[in-house]
C-alpha positions, -999 to 999 in steps of 0.1 A, spaced: -149 294 725 -152 330 733 -142 355 705 -130 390 713 -121 415 687 -88 433 689 -78 467 677 -69 451 642 -98 445 619 -102 408 616 -78 398 644 -94 379 673 -84 370 708 -99 336 713 -105 320 747 -113 284 755 -144 277 776 -133 247 798 -159 223 811 -144 211 843 -148 182 865 -128 161 892 -105 149 864 -97 185 853 -113 201 821 -120 196 784 -122 225 759 -123 230 722 -91 248 710 -103 253 673 -136 247 657 -143 253 620 -178 260 625 -172 288 651 -143 305 630 -169 304 600 -194 321 621 -169 348 629 -157 352 593 -123 338 602 -104 319 575 -108 283 590 -85 263 565 -53 246 580 -24 238 558 5 237 584 12 236 622 43 248 639 62 248 671 89 276 681 107 271 714 127 300 727 150 296 754 156 331 768 131 356 784 132 388 762 139 371 729 120 388 701 109 369 669 93 388 640 76 407 625 69 380 599 45 374 571 46 360 535 40 377 501 11 373 477 -1 349 466 12 328 498 -3 352 525 -11 333 556 -35 336 585 -20 324 618 -37 311 648 -11 316 677 -11 298 711 16 298 739 17 261 751 46 267 777 58 298 793 46 332 782 47 357 753 37 390 742 22 386 706 17 414 683 -1 416 650 5 447 627 -19 455 599 -4 460 565 -34 460 545 -37 493 528 -75 489 523 -82 480 561 -97 506 585 -68 497 608 -40 500 583 -5 503 601 -21 497 636 -9 470 659 -25 449 686 -7 431 714 -18 404 737 -1 383 764 -6 346 758 5 322 783 3 284 789 -18 293 820 -43 318 804 -47 294 773 -57 323 750 -48 323 713 -45 351 688 -60 348 652 -39 370 629 -57 376 594 -38 375 561 -21 407 553 -10 412 587 27 408 601 31 390 634 58 386 660 64 379 697 85 386 725 91 359 752 83 369 787 98 337 804 125 313 798 117 282 780 85 295 762 70 273 734 44 286 709 20 265 688 12 281 654 -17 269 629 -12 284 596 -37 287 565 -7 283 539 24 261 539 56 281 546 74 291 514 109 304 521 112 325 489 79 344 499 91 349 537 88 389 544 91 409 574 93 444 588 114 457 616 101 450 650 113 486 662 100 505 632 89 540 641 60 537 614 43 514 641 58 524 675 51 490 690 56 490 728 74 459 736 71 450 774 109 442 777 141 455 762 149 427 736 177 405 746 179 382 717 170 390 681 181 372 650 202 388 624 174 384 598 149 401 622 173 430 630 178 436 593 143 437 579 137 469 561 117 499 576 82 499 565 74 508 530 42 494 513 55 493 479 85 470 491 64 442 507 61 420 478 99 424 467 120 421 498 129 385 508 147 372 537 145 338 555 130 339 589 
């Protein structure tokens, strides 16, 4: 596996290293030993699939409140998505910065998003499916979010959003003191 740092401290773009032959290829998609070597939270508590029908759909920006903060390992297994991580850790050197990467079923890349960061994505193709590995189980009462279009972050989404859930449209503007007190379902 190849680990490439992103603009967010502790967030990594991870690429597989396929071993190919006449049958196709084989590659590790997750390895606890390599995650440990890069200082990445290797524990897995839950895995999720998200299917999105329409190109331009925007999901996020989501995270869970303390003590249920979660690291995420996100991969696109069908279609394509622009995946964003936003650093909400006030003690981080990249606080309030964001990083965006294109993940596709064809490039087989993944994004590791550390705890304390919000994450979301916009689909670039119809019928896109995302696979998430999480370090914590989902706790509905701890679900939090910040607005995808918050001027505090100025995220440059590749497309004009076409579909956004009511919950995601109504997350509050960023204010660090509210991150542990505002709750909505994802």
